[in-house]
PADOSE-872490 format. One record per residue: residue in three letters; x, y, z of N, C-alpha, C, O in turn. Coordinates in pm, whole numbers, plus 50000, padded with zeros to 5 digits. Layout:
BEGIN
AlaXYZXYZXYZXYZ;...
//
This chain:
BEGIN
Met479464966152000479564951651997481004947452023481944954551987;Lys481184935852084482504930352111483024923551983482294916351915;Ile484304926051953484944919951836486294914251877486784916551987;Gln486874906651785488254901851803489174911251726488894914751612;Ala490254915251789491174924651725492594922051772492824917451883;Ala493564925051683494984924151717495434937651769495474947351693;Val495784938451897496114951051962497614951951987498244942252030;Val498184963651960499574966751997499494976452114498994987552100;Asp499984972252230499824980152353500784991852363500435002252419;Lys501994990252309502995000852320503994999352207503994989352135;Gln504835009352191505835009352084506684996652089507224993052194;Asn506774989951974507564977751955506964965252019507584954652016;Ala505774966352076505134954452134504624945352024504334949751913;Asp504514932552055503914923051962502414925551951501814932252034;Phe501834920151845500384920151831499804910051930500334899051947;Glu498714913751994498014904752085496554904052043495844914152047;Ile496094892352004494704890851961493814889652084494004880852168;Arg492834898652091491934899152206490474898252161490134901752048;Asp489634893452251488224891352221487304901352289486084900152280;Asp487874911252358487044920252437487114934852390486844944052466;Val487484936852264487544950452210486144954552166485434946952099;Glu485754966552204484414971652173484484980152047485274989552038;Leu483634976851949483564984151823482534995351834481464993351892;Ala482855006951778481925018251782480625015151709480595006851617;Asp479575021751750478295020451680478395026651542479225035451518;Met477555022051451477535027351315476925041251310475985044351384;Gly477475049651221476885062451189476005061351065475885050651006;Ala475405072451026474455072250916475085068450782474445062250698;Asp476375072250763477035069050636478095058250653479055057550575;Asp477935049950754478875039050781478385025950723477195023950698;Ile479345017050702479035003150672479784994250771480924997150807;Gln479154983650813479794973850902480274962350817479504956550740;Val481554958950832482184949150744482694937350825483454938950921;His482284925450785482844913050838484154910550765484154908650643;Met485264910550838486564909650774486874895150733486714885850812;Val487314893650609487744880650558489254879450563489784869050599;Ala489954890150526491414889650520491994903650524491284913550505;Ser493294904350550493994917050545495454914750513496094905850570;Gly495974922750423497404922650399498134929250515497564937350588;Ile499404925850530500294932850623501224941550540501844936850445;Cys501324954150577502074964050501503204969550588503114969350711;His504264974350525505354980350601504924992950675505574997050771;Ser503824999150632503295010550705502775006250842502875013750939;Asp502204994250849501784988950980502984987751072502914991251190;Glu504084982751018505294981151098505864994651140506394996051251;Ala505775004551052506265017951087505495023651206506075030451290;Leu504205020951212503415025651325503645017051449503675022251561;Arg503815004151431504064995251546505364998951616505444998651738;Thr506375002451537507695005251594507925019851625508935023451686;Gly506985028551586507125042651618507905050751517508195062451542;Val508275044751402508925052551296507995063751251508415075051228;Ala506705060351239505665070351221504885071251352504565060951411;Thr504595083151396504025084751530502525082051531501815085151436;Ile502075076251639500665073051658500465070351807501435068551881;Asp499225070251850498915067151990498855051952011498555044351918;Tyr499125047952131498975033952174498025033652293497915043452367;Pro497335022352312497285010452228496605013452095495905023452082;Ile496835004651996496305006951862495944993651796496564983351822;Val494934994251712494604983051623495024987451482494484996951427;Leu495984980351426496534983851294495804976051184494764969851207;Gly496374976751065495784970050949495034979950862494164987150910;His495384980250733494724989850642494664984350499494534991850402;Glu494764971050487494634964650356493554953850366493774942250333;Gly492384957950413491334948350447490404945050331490194952950240;Ser489854932950338488794928750246487744921350327488074914150422;Gly486494923150290485444916750369484084917550304483954921050187;Ile483084914250383481704913450335480844922850418480894922550541;Val480064931250352479204940850419478104933450496477394925050442;Glu477994936950625476944931050710475754940350728474604935950723;Lys476034953350748474984963150771475394976250703476574978750681;Val474424984450672474704997750617473865008150690472745005250734;Gly474395020250703473665031250764472595036650671472625033750552;Pro471665044450723470535049250642470905058750530470125060450436;Glu472085065050536472505074250430473445067750329473915074450236;Val473725054950345474605047850251473835044750123472725039550127;Thr474445048050010473775046149880474475036249788473875031249694;Gln475765033349815476545025449720476685010749759477175002649679;Phe476275007149879476494993549928475234987949993474354995250039;Lys475194974649995474114967650064474704955350131475794950850093;Pro474014949650231474524937550295474784926450193473994924150101;Gly475914919850212476314909150120477334913450017477974904949955;Asp477504926549997478504931249901479904927749949480194927950069;His480784924449854482194922149883482944935249861482724942149761;Val483834938649955484514951549947485994950349979486424941450053;Val486764959549922488154962049960488174975450030487524984949984;Leu488904976450139488964988750216490244996350186491304990450163;Ser490135009550187491295018050163491225030150254490495030050353;Phe491975040650222492035052450307490735060550295489895057850210;Tyr490605070450383489415078850385489755092950343490645099250401;Gly489055098050241489125111950200487805118650234486745112550217;Cys487845130950280486625137350330485585139350221484385139450249;Gly486045141050095485115142849984484615156949965483905159749869;Asn484985165950056484435179450051485465190450030485115201349988;Cys486735187750060487755198150046488105200049898487675192349812;Lys488885210349870489245213649731489965202149663489715199249546;Ser490885195649737491655184749676490745172949643490825167449533;Cys489885169049736488975157949710488055161049593487825152549507;Leu487525173349590486615177049482487335178349348486715178149242;Ser488675179549354489475180049231489935166249187490675164949090;Gly489485155849258489845142249223491165137749279491775128449227;Met491635144249388492915140549451492685137949599493185145449683;Pro491955127349634491705124749777492965121449856492965122849978;Thr494035117149788495295114649860495915127649911496785127449997;Gln495455138949857495905152049904494825158949987494835171150004;Cys493885151050037492805156350121493385165550229494355162050295;Glu492765177150246493245186750345493155181050487493825185850578;Asn492335171050503492145164850635492695150550637492285142450720;Tyr493635147550547494115133750533494685128350664494315117550708;Ala495585135850726496215130950849495195129350961495215119351033;Ala494305138950975493295138151080492355126351058491905119951153;Asn492055123450931491095112950901491695098950905490985089250928;Asn493005097850882493615084750865494665081150968494895069350995;Leu495305091051027496465088351112496375094951249497385096051319;Ser495185099251287495035105751417494685095851527494755099151646;Gly494305083551488493935073551587492465073551625492015065051702;Val491715083151571490275083751597489525084851465490125086651360;Arg488225083751472487385084751353487355099151302487715108251375;Pro486925101351177486915114951121486145125051205486465136951201;Asp485135120551280484375129951364484995131651503484425138451589;Gly486155125351525486855126651652486475116451756487045116351865;Ser485525107851726485095097751822486005085551817486745083551721;Ala485945077451921486765065451929486195054551839484985052051838;His487075048151765486685036851680486555024151763485665015951742;Phe487485022751858487535010851944487775015152088488405025352114;Thr487255007352181487565009052322487794995352384487344985052333;Glu488504995452496488744983052570488754986652717489544994852762;Ala487844980352792487704983152935487494998052961487975003553060;Gly486765004352868486445018452884487505028052836487305040152841;His488635022952788489725031552741489795031252588489555020952526;Asn490135042752529490235043552384491385035052331492465034252391;Val491135028752218492165021552143492235028052005491215028951936;Ala493415032751966493555040151841493285031351719493415019151725;Asp492915037951610492665030851484493665035351379494515043851405;Met493555029651262494405033151147493555033951022492775024850993;Phe493685044950949492995046950821491475046350834490785043150738;Asp490945049350954489505047950977489035034150932487945032650876;Gln489865024150958489595010750906490005000051007489164992551056;Ser491304999451036491854989351128491354975351091490434969951151;Ser491994969650990491504957050935492034944651005491674933550965;Phe492874946051107493274934351186492194931651291492464931351411;Thr490994929651243489814927851327488884917551264488964914651145;Ser487994912051347486974902951294485834910651228485194905751135;Thr485594922751276484554931551222485004945851240485634949151341;Thr484694954351143485004968451160483874976751102483014971751030;Val483894989651135482944999251082483745010051010484705015451065;Val483355013050886484065023150808483055032250740481875028950728;Arg483535043750696482705052650617482525046750476483335038650430;Glu481475050950412481185046050277482365048650184482645040350097;Arg483045060050200484145063450110485405055350136486365056150059;Asn485435047550245486565038650269486545026250181487565019550167;Ala485385023150122485175009850063485045010449911484595020349853;Val485454999449849485334997549704484674983949681485144973749729;Lys483574984049606482864971549579483624963349475484114968749376;Val483714950149498484384941149404483474929249375482534926549449;Ser483784922349267482964911049224483064899449322484134896549376;Lys481944892749344481934881049432482594868949366482834858949433;Asp482884869849238483554858749168485034857949202485664847649178;Leu485584868649257487014869249288487284863849427486404864049514;Asp488514859049449488924854149580489204866149669490224872849656;Leu488284868849760488344880649844489604880849931490074891549970;Arg490144869149963491344868550047492534875449981493394880850050;Lys492564875249849493724880749777493664895849760494694902149735;Leu492484901749773492274915149720492624926649815492854937849769;Gly492674924049947492894934850041494094943650012493984955850020;Pro495264937849976496434946349951496284955949833497104964949816;Leu495234954149752494974964049647494654977649709494814987949644;Gly494184977749835493794990149899494934999049941494725010749972;Cys496164993649944497325002149979498544998649895498865005949801;Gly499224987649927500514984949864500484984649713501304990949647;Tyr499524977349659499494975749513499014988549444499524991949337;Val498054995549504497585007849441498615019049457498675028149374;Thr499415018349563500475028349581501555026949475501925036749410;Gly502055014749457503115012649358502645015249217503305022449141;Ser501525009449180501025010949043500565025149017500805030648909;Gly499905031449116499425045049097500545055049081500405064849007;Thr501665052749149502815061649133503235062448987503625073048938;Val503155051048919503535050748778502385055348688502565064148604;Leu501195049348707500085052048614499475065848633499065072148535;Asn499425070648757498755083448784499695095348791499315106448756;Thr500925092948838501815104148867502925105548763503035115948697;Leu503735095148748504835095948651504325095648507504835103048422;Lys503355087448481502715086348349503715084548235503745092748143;Pro504545074048239505485071948129504735068947999503635063448000;Lys505375072747889504815070047758505415057047704506485052947747;Pro504725050547609505335038847546506695042447488506845052347417;Gly507675034147520509035036747475509915043147581511135043347565;Asp509335048247689510125053747799510775042347877510515030547853;Thr511645046147971512345036148053512125039248200511965050848240;Ile512125028648282511875030348425512705020248504512885008848462;Ala513195024648618513905015748712513185016248845512815026948894;Val512975004648905512305003649034513284997849135513794986849118;Phe513545005549240514485001549344513704995249459512955002049529;Gly513904982249477513174974749578512024967049517511144972849455;Thr512034953749534511014945449472510124938849576509844926849569;Gly509674946849674508594942549760507284944249686507274946049565;Ala506184943749760504874944749697504694957949623504194958149511;Val505114969049686504954982149623505824983149499505384987949394;Gly507074978549510507984979249396507544970649280507614974949165;Leu507094958649308506634949849200505374955449134505184953949014;Ala504514961949213503344968349154503744979649061503174981248953;Ala504734987649103505244998349018505864992748891505684998048782;Met506594981848907507244975548793506214970348692506374972348571;Met505164963648742504124958648652503404970148582503004968948466;Ala503244981348654502614993048592503504998848482503005004048382;Gly504824998148501505735002448395505574994048270505624999148158;Arg505394981048290505154972348175503834975648109503764976447986;Ile502784977748188501474981248135501544994148054500854995647954;Ser502385003548099502515016548032503275015847901503275025547825;Gly503915004647873504645003147748506095007147755506715009847652;Cys506665007647876508085010847887508914999847822508654987947843;Thr509895003647744510734993847675511824988247764512344977447737;Lys512174995447869513074990447971512374991848106512045002948150;Val512164980448170511584980148304512604972748390512694960548386;Ile513384980348466514544974848537514204973448686513864983148752;Ala514304961348736514054958648877515384957048950516274950048902;Ile515504963649065516764963849139516504959449282515624964749350;Asp517284949649329517124944449465518424937549502519374937249424;Ile518464931849624519644924549669519344909649689520214902049732;Val518094905549658517674891749678517344885549543516414889949474;Asp518094875349505517924869349372516534863549351515994864449241;Ser515954857549455514634851449438513584861949404512664859449326;Arg513714873649462512774884449430512984889449288512024892849218;Leu514234889849245514524894049108514014883849008513584887448899;Asp514074871049045513494860748958511994862948941511464861648831;Leu511314866249051509884868949044509624881548961508654882148885;Ala510494891448975510344903648896510394900548747509614906148669;Lys511304891848707511384887748567510094880848525509584883348415;Glu509574872248611508324865248580507164875048564506264872748483;Leu507194885848641506104895548638506294906448533505454915348521;Gly507384905848456507484914948343508684924048338508764932248247;Ala509624923148433510824931348423511614927348299511794915548271;Thr512084937148226512924934048109514344930848153515054923248086;Asp514754936748266516114934748317516074935348469515224941948528;Val517014928148531517124928548677518574931148715519504927248644;Ile518764937648829520094940748879520134937149027519324941949106;Asn521094928749065521374926349206522424936549247523604935149212;Ser522004946649322522904957749353524044953849446525034961149457;Lys523914942449514525014937649597526134931749511527304931949549;Lys525754926649396526714919649312527384928449207528524925949168;Val526664938749160527224946649049528194957449096529014962249018;Gly528094961149223528974971749273528424985549245527964992349336;Asp528464989849120527995003149082526645001749013526574999348893;Val525565003449091524225001349036523865012148935523135009448840;Val524355024348955524055035248861524635032048724523965033748623;Lys525885027548722526495023848594525755012148530525595011748408;Ala525305002748610524564991248557523284995848489522924990648383;Val522595005548548521375010948486521735018248357521075016648255;Gln522785026148363523195033548243523605024048130523305026648014;Asp524295013248164524705003548062523494997247993523564993847875;Leu522394995648067521184989748010520384999647925519454995747854;Thr520755012447934519985022747863520875030847768520635042747747;Gly521865024547714522715031147617523545042347674523995051247602;Gly523765041947806524565052147871523785064147921524345072947986;Phe522485064547891521705076547922521095076548064520955087248124;Gly520755065148115519955064548236518485063248202518105063148085;Val517655062248303516215059848282515425072848290515835082548355;Asn514285072948222513395084548228512745085948365512495097048413;Tyr512485074448428511775074748557512395064448651512895054048608;Ala512345067748779512775058348883511775059048997511165069349023;Val511635047649065510775047049183511595040549294512105029449279;Asp511725047549407512385041549523511345037149624510545045249672;Thr511375024349657510445018949756511165014449883510545008749973;Thr512485016949891513275011850002513345021550119513395017250235;Gly513365034350091513545044250196514965045050250515195051750350;Val515915038250186517315038250228518025049950161517955051450039;Ser518705058050239519285070450186520155068250065520025075249964;Ser521065058350073521985055949962521255051249837521665054249725;Val520175043949856519405038949742518615050449678518525051249555;Ile518045059149761517355070749707518315079149622517955083749514;Ala519545080949672520555088449596520835081749463520955088349360;Ser520945068449465521195061149340520055062749242520275063549121;Ser518825063149293517675064549203517705077949130517215078949018;Ile518275088149193518405101249128519565101049029519445105948917;Gln520685095249072521855094848985521625086448860522265088748757;Ala520725076848868520465067848755519515073748652519225067348551;Leu519035085948676518115092348582518825098148462519965102748470;Ala518135097748351518585104948233518275119848251517595123648346;Gln518765128248161518405142348164516885143548158516215136848080;Gly516355152348244514915154448247514145143548319512915143448317;Gly514875134348384514215123148450513595126948584513915137348642;Val512695118248630511975120448756512085108048843511855096848796;Ser512445110048969512475099049066511385101349170511275112149227;Ala510595091049194509535091749294509985084149419510315072349412;Ala510005091049532510385084849660509095082249739508405091749777;Ile508775069449763507445066449817507475057649942506425053149986;Ala508655055149999508735046550117508425054350244508705066350253;Val507845047450341507695053050476509035050850547509415039450573;Thr509735061550578511095060250630511425072150720510815082750709;Asp512385070150809512885081250890514295085250846514955093150914;Gln514745079950733516065083350683516015096150599514955100050550;His517165102650585517255115450515518365114550410519265106250418;Ile518255123450312519275123850207519705138250186518875147350187;Asp521015140250168521545153450137521545155349986522045146849912;Leu520995166549942520935169449799521705182249768521525192449835;Asp522535181549667523135193549607522175197449494522265191949384;Thr521275206749521520205209349425520715213449286520075210549185;Trp521865220049282522395224249152522945212249075522525209448962;Asn523895205149137524555194249064523695181649054523755174548953;Asp522905178949157522095166649155520825168149074520315158449018;Leu520295180449069518995182349004519045192248887518705188748774;Cys519475204348915519305215048816520095212748687519585214948577;Val521345208448700522215207448583521595198648475521705201548355;Asn520945187748518520355178548420518835178448423518195168948376;Asp518255189048478516785190348481516105178048542515075173448493;Lys516685172848649516085161348717515125166148826515215177548873;Ala514225157348864513255160848969513065149049063513145137449022;Val512805152049189512455142049289511095145849345510885157249387;Ile510175136349346508835139349397508435128849501508925117549499;Gly507555132849590506935123549682505525120649634504855129349580;Val505075108449654503745104449610503065097049724503615087349777;Asn501905101449763501135094949869500075085849809499235090349731;Met500125073149845499095063449804498875063049653497765060449606;Gly499955065749578499855064749433498935074949369498435072749259;Asp498705086349440497755096449388496475089749339495925093449235;Ser496015079949414494915071549365493545076549410493415083349511;Val492565073049332491165073349372490775058649381490515052449278;Pro490715053049500490545038649512489355033049435489425022049379;Gln488255040549431487055035649363487245034749211486475028049143;Ile488255041449160488605040549017489795031148996489765022648908;Asp490825032849077492085025749054492005010949088492585002749017;Ile491315007349196491264993249233490524984949129491024974449090;Pro489334989149081488704981648971489574980848846489564970748776;Arg490334991548818491224991248701492314980648720492624973348626;Leu492894979748840493914969648865493324955448854493984946348805;Ile492104953848899491464940748888491284936848741491444925248705;Glu490944946448658490824943448514492174939548455492254930148376;Phe493234946648492494574942748447494934928748498495564920948427;Tyr494524925648621494754912348677494064901648593494654891348563;Lys492834904048556492074894448475492724892348338492624881648279;Met493384902748289494054901948159495434895448168496094893648066;Gly495884892048288497194886048306498334896048302499474892348279;Met498014908948326499024919448318499434924748456500364932748467;Phe498734920248561499014925348695498814913848794497834913448869;Asp499754904448793499624892048871500074894149015501024887749061;Phe499404903249085499804906849220499754895049317500504894749414;Asp498864885349291498694874349386499924865249392500044857149484;Lys500824866449295502044858349298503014863249407504004856449437;Thr502734874649465503584879849575503044875949711503704878349812;Glu501864869949717501154868049843501374854249903501604844349833;Lys501294853850036501274841250111500274842650224500284852550297;Phe499394832650238498364833050340498884828250475499674818850483;Tyr498424834850582498694831050720497364831150796496454838650761;Lys497254823050899496114823850989496204836751070497294842151091;Phe495064841651115495054853851197495914852051321496594861351365;Ser495884840151378496674837251498498174837751472498964838251566;Gln498584837551346499994837951309500464852151278501474853951209;Ile499764862251326500044875951287501474880251318502094887251238;Asn502014876251432503384880351465504404873451375505404879551336;Glu504164860851342505034853751248504954860251110505974862351044;Ala503744863351068503554869550936504244883150930504884886350830;Asn504124891051036504764904051038506274902751036506954910350968;Ala506814893051111508264890751110508744886750972509814890950928;Asp507954878550902508334874450768508284886150670509044886550574;Ser507374895550695507334907650612508554916250636509164921050541;Val508914918250762510054926750797511354920850743512204928150692;Ser511514907750755512754901350711512834900050559513924898150505;Gly511714901250492511684899350347511424885050306511414882050187;Lys511224876150403510954862150370509694860750287509624852550195;Thr508674868850319507434869050242507214883150190507314892850265;Ile506924884250061506744897450002505464903850054505484915250100;Lys504354896650047503084902150093502354891750176501634883350121;Pro502524892050308501744883150394500274887650396499984899650402;Val499374878050391497944880850400497364872650514497474860350515;Leu496764879350610496114872550721494714868550680493904877050641;Val494414855750688493064851050661492324851050795492524842250879;Ile491474860850812490804862950939489594853650954489324848451062;Asp488874851650845487744842350844488144830150765488084830150642;Asp488554819450835489014807550764487864798850713488094788350655;Ser486624803350736485464796050680485044801550544484184795950477;Tyr485664812650504485314818750374485644809350260486704803050257;Val484714808250165484894800150045484874809449924483864815949900;Pro485964810349846485994819249731484864816349633484524804749607;Gly484284827049580483224825649480481844824349537480884822649462;Lys481714824949670480384823849731480074835949818478994836749877;
//
């Protein structure tokens, strides 16, 4: 079937919304989703600009939300009319998936970042030529087809336009804290960068009972929002000069038990390690092409520090996304305060606002006829 999709023809090209993209036929375990909205993530920009490699042309987008239109004969968890949030695809059969770690799926790259569907077939074509996909989802579309394991059912009482970013940015930041670092009540945490991922990590630190939740950025307005969302302290690293000392001063000279870097900037990653207390752990989770030099003895071993990478917050979307929604209902995870809606036709403006930092989490409203709660 013909759909509308935002296509990037080549590295660094703008998004171009087209009406002649052909969507693949459904498989037995597929669901067809009418897209309502999609968040824009910095991972989309990394693929658009070639920081992360992918084939072109491509349809990006991986923070989609929508309504199920059709289901394949082997689908058991969904029916037409269900509201869903889309996330990454785990095969469900490898050792990692069966151990409850689909983010470590042995076929993760092939299933999500190869540009084709898990079975190797084309997700989209245009004029007979393949158009690459992202996350077996590509949510910058009017309609898409995904595997059953790509989707998470959500309540129809919620505003579906807001929920798409739970599928990546918000679950990545919060999952890094809740699933991987697992701070105990009374621990301390510093989050470097207060974009959507960083603010999600920060709110998860508050949920975990950390007595110091320190947000670090260079934009005062973002730090103000961080305070509103639960940061105990904020640091403008442009103004303080020595951000490591500022963190230590807030923690009695010791440093923090945990740090999360969402910036991907080499100097900031280094600061996140230096700001740790003895035995501390820093999680580096940004998509970046920058590198950092480590003196493993002096930077890590002497004080028993550790640096870890975390993919997608070590999340199981079908468990973690409903959990975040419950925290949202309780007023403990106000992710929607980071969002701003844009029309689908404004995709290039929205992406520019994401890159510049003008908007923390742009959300494209693809179906402007959608009415929340119906």
